[in-house]
C-alpha positions as CSV (number, residue, x, y, z in Angstrom):
1,M,51.4,22.1,37.6
2,T,50.1,21.9,34.1
3,Q,52.0,24.0,31.5
4,L,50.1,25.5,28.6
5,C,52.6,25.4,25.7
6,A,52.8,27.9,22.9
7,S,53.5,25.3,20.2
8,V,53.7,21.5,19.7
9,D,57.4,21.8,19.4
10,D,57.6,23.3,22.8
11,A,55.3,20.6,24.1
12,V,57.7,17.7,23.1
13,A,60.9,19.5,24.1
14,G,63.2,17.4,26.2
15,I,62.0,13.9,25.3
16,A,65.2,11.9,25.6
17,D,66.7,9.2,23.4
18,G,65.7,5.7,24.6
19,S,62.4,6.9,26.2
20,T,59.3,4.7,26.4
21,V,56.5,6.7,24.8
22,L,52.7,5.8,25.1
23,V,50.9,7.0,22.0
24,G,47.1,7.3,22.1
25,G,44.7,6.2,19.4
26,F,42.7,3.3,18.1
27,G,44.1,3.3,14.6
28,I,43.9,6.9,13.6
29,T,41.0,7.7,16.0
30,G,42.3,9.8,18.8
31,M,45.9,9.7,17.6
32,P,47.9,12.9,18.5
33,F,49.1,13.5,15.0
34,A,50.5,17.0,15.7
35,L,52.5,15.8,18.7
36,I,54.0,12.9,16.7
37,D,55.0,15.2,13.9
38,A,56.7,17.5,16.5
39,L,58.5,14.5,18.0
40,I,59.9,13.6,14.6
41,R,61.2,17.1,14.2
42,Q,62.5,17.0,17.8
43,G,64.8,14.1,16.9
44,A,64.5,11.7,19.9
45,Q,65.5,8.2,18.8
46,D,65.9,4.6,20.0
47,L,62.3,4.9,21.4
48,T,60.0,2.2,22.7
49,V,56.5,3.0,21.5
50,V,53.4,1.5,23.2
51,S,50.2,1.9,21.2
52,N,47.2,-0.1,20.1
53,N,48.4,-0.3,16.5
54,A,51.8,-0.1,14.8
55,G,50.9,2.8,12.5
56,N,48.5,3.4,9.6
57,G,49.5,4.5,6.1
58,D,52.4,7.0,6.1
59,T,51.3,9.5,8.7
60,G,51.3,9.8,12.5
61,L,52.9,6.8,14.2
62,A,53.8,5.3,10.8
63,A,55.8,8.4,10.0
64,L,57.7,8.1,13.3
65,L,58.6,4.5,12.5
66,A,59.6,5.4,8.9
67,A,61.9,8.1,10.3
68,G,63.9,5.3,12.0
69,R,63.3,6.7,15.5
70,V,61.6,3.6,17.1
71,R,63.5,0.6,18.4
72,K,60.6,-1.4,19.7
73,V,56.8,-1.4,19.4
74,V,54.5,-2.9,22.0
75,C,50.9,-3.2,20.6
76,S,47.9,-5.3,20.1
77,F,47.4,-5.0,16.3
78,P,50.8,-4.6,14.5
79,R,49.4,-5.5,11.1
80,Q,46.4,-4.3,9.1
81,T,45.9,-3.5,5.4
82,D,47.7,-0.1,5.7
83,S,50.6,-1.1,8.0
84,W,53.2,-1.3,5.3
85,V,55.8,0.8,7.1
86,F,55.8,-1.5,10.1
87,D,55.7,-4.6,8.0
88,E,58.8,-3.6,6.0
89,L,60.7,-2.7,9.2
90,Y,59.8,-5.9,11.0
91,R,60.5,-8.2,8.1
92,S,63.9,-6.6,7.6
93,G,64.8,-7.0,11.3
94,R,64.9,-3.3,11.9
95,I,62.3,-3.1,14.7
96,E,61.4,-5.3,17.7
97,L,57.8,-6.3,18.4
98,E,56.0,-7.3,21.6
99,V,52.4,-8.3,21.0
100,A,50.0,-7.6,23.9
101,P,46.3,-8.6,23.9
102,Q,44.2,-5.4,23.9
103,G,42.6,-5.8,27.3
104,S,45.9,-6.8,28.8
105,L,47.6,-3.8,27.2
106,A,45.1,-1.4,28.8
107,E,45.2,-3.2,32.2
108,R,49.0,-3.2,32.3
109,M,49.0,0.6,31.8
110,R,46.3,1.0,34.3
111,A,48.2,-1.0,36.8
112,A,51.3,1.2,36.3
113,G,49.1,4.3,37.0
114,A,47.5,2.7,40.1
115,G,50.8,1.5,41.5
116,I,49.9,-2.1,41.2
117,G,52.7,-4.6,40.8
118,G,51.1,-6.7,38.1
119,L,47.9,-8.6,37.2
120,Y,46.9,-12.2,36.6
121,T,44.8,-12.8,33.5
122,P,43.6,-15.9,31.7
123,T,44.2,-14.2,28.3
124,G,47.1,-15.8,26.5
125,V,47.5,-18.9,28.7
126,G,48.8,-21.8,26.7
127,T,49.9,-19.6,23.8
128,L,53.2,-18.1,22.7
129,L,52.2,-14.9,24.5
130,A,52.6,-16.7,27.8
131,E,56.1,-18.1,27.2
132,G,58.6,-17.3,29.9
133,K,55.9,-15.7,32.1
134,E,54.8,-16.8,35.6
135,T,51.5,-18.7,35.7
136,R,49.4,-19.8,38.6
137,E,46.1,-21.5,39.2
138,I,43.4,-19.5,40.9
139,G,40.0,-20.9,41.6
140,G,40.7,-23.9,39.3
141,R,41.7,-21.7,36.4
142,E,45.1,-21.0,35.0
143,Y,46.3,-17.3,34.8
144,V,49.4,-15.6,33.5
145,L,51.2,-12.8,35.2
146,E,51.4,-9.6,33.2
147,L,53.6,-6.7,34.5
148,P,52.7,-3.0,34.5
149,I,53.7,-0.8,31.5
150,A,55.0,2.5,32.9
151,A,56.4,5.1,30.5
152,D,58.6,8.2,30.4
153,V,56.1,10.1,28.2
154,A,52.5,9.8,27.0
155,L,51.4,11.6,23.9
156,I,47.6,11.8,23.8
157,A,44.8,13.9,22.2
158,A,41.7,15.3,23.9
159,H,38.7,17.4,22.8
160,A,39.0,20.1,25.4
161,A,41.1,21.1,28.4
162,D,41.2,23.9,31.0
163,P,44.4,25.6,32.1
164,L,44.5,23.2,35.1
165,G,44.9,20.2,32.8
166,N,41.4,18.7,33.2
167,L,40.5,16.8,30.0
168,V,37.3,15.8,28.2
169,Y,37.3,13.6,25.1
170,R,35.0,13.2,22.1
171,K,33.3,9.8,21.9
172,T,35.6,6.9,20.9
173,A,38.6,9.2,20.5
174,R,39.0,8.7,24.2
175,N,40.2,5.0,23.8
176,F,43.5,4.5,25.6
177,A,44.2,8.1,26.6
178,P,42.9,8.1,30.2
179,V,45.0,5.1,31.2
180,M,48.0,6.4,29.3
181,A,47.8,9.7,31.1
182,T,48.1,7.9,34.5
183,A,51.0,5.6,33.5
184,A,53.6,8.2,32.3
185,T,56.0,10.4,34.1
186,T,55.2,13.2,31.7
187,T,51.8,13.4,30.0
188,I,51.6,15.7,26.9
189,V,48.2,16.5,25.4
190,Q,47.1,18.1,22.2
191,V,43.6,19.5,22.5
192,A,41.2,21.2,20.1
193,H,39.9,23.7,22.6
194,V,41.3,25.3,25.8
195,V,38.5,26.8,27.9
196,E,38.4,28.8,31.1
197,V,38.6,27.2,34.5
198,G,35.1,26.3,35.5
199,D,33.7,26.0,32.0
200,L,34.1,22.2,32.0
201,D,31.3,20.2,33.7
202,P,33.2,18.5,36.6
203,E,31.0,15.4,36.0
204,A,32.3,15.2,32.4
205,V,36.0,15.4,33.2
206,V,37.6,12.0,32.4
207,T,41.3,12.8,33.1
208,P,41.9,15.1,36.1
209,G,44.6,17.7,35.7
210,I,46.9,16.0,38.3
211,Y,47.9,13.6,35.5
212,V,48.6,16.2,32.8
213,D,51.9,18.0,32.5
214,R,51.7,19.9,29.2
215,I,48.9,21.0,27.0
216,V,49.0,22.5,23.5
217,Q,46.0,23.7,21.5
218,V,45.9,22.3,17.9
219,A,43.2,23.2,15.4
220,A,40.7,20.3,15.0
């Protein structure tokens, strides 16, 4: 049953040290800033964070990294012009990195949510990304086996929710949130609006409430 939390601090309560945490967002678009700030206050450490990027500037995910709470990052784009927090941590050996091609990253999370044991993809074949991984030939083409990414917690943002946990997103802020919601044991969502049951068009609901555990309303 979905819980409507009174505050972002209540929403992230109980996240344990050593957890694997999926963090939504494509850069800063769709990033659950309020939940990340609450996680910093909450104090969980030794985290493995899975996200598209490894933080931007000094806020959001970058602030979590700067606080020394993250042991490992799994992402597609660890470096960009404003990734100085991650750059410094990685170059000094204070954080681990696993690079995952963007499509493979999304599919690995989707596989976890769907209960699929893995997927074969041609992406990365013959590169360092395939080292140590099983490969096989299918239909005359070589593929590499990628394993699912399941997590203890997903922190995502949505535009609106109802008390049952049904979610709708705003444009590209959706990005990885729907697959992350399915791949985590506990999915925590910050939303700009909480509406009454029945106010959301069922055809517009992207993430059904069955995947959502906690919701907290945060001003847009």
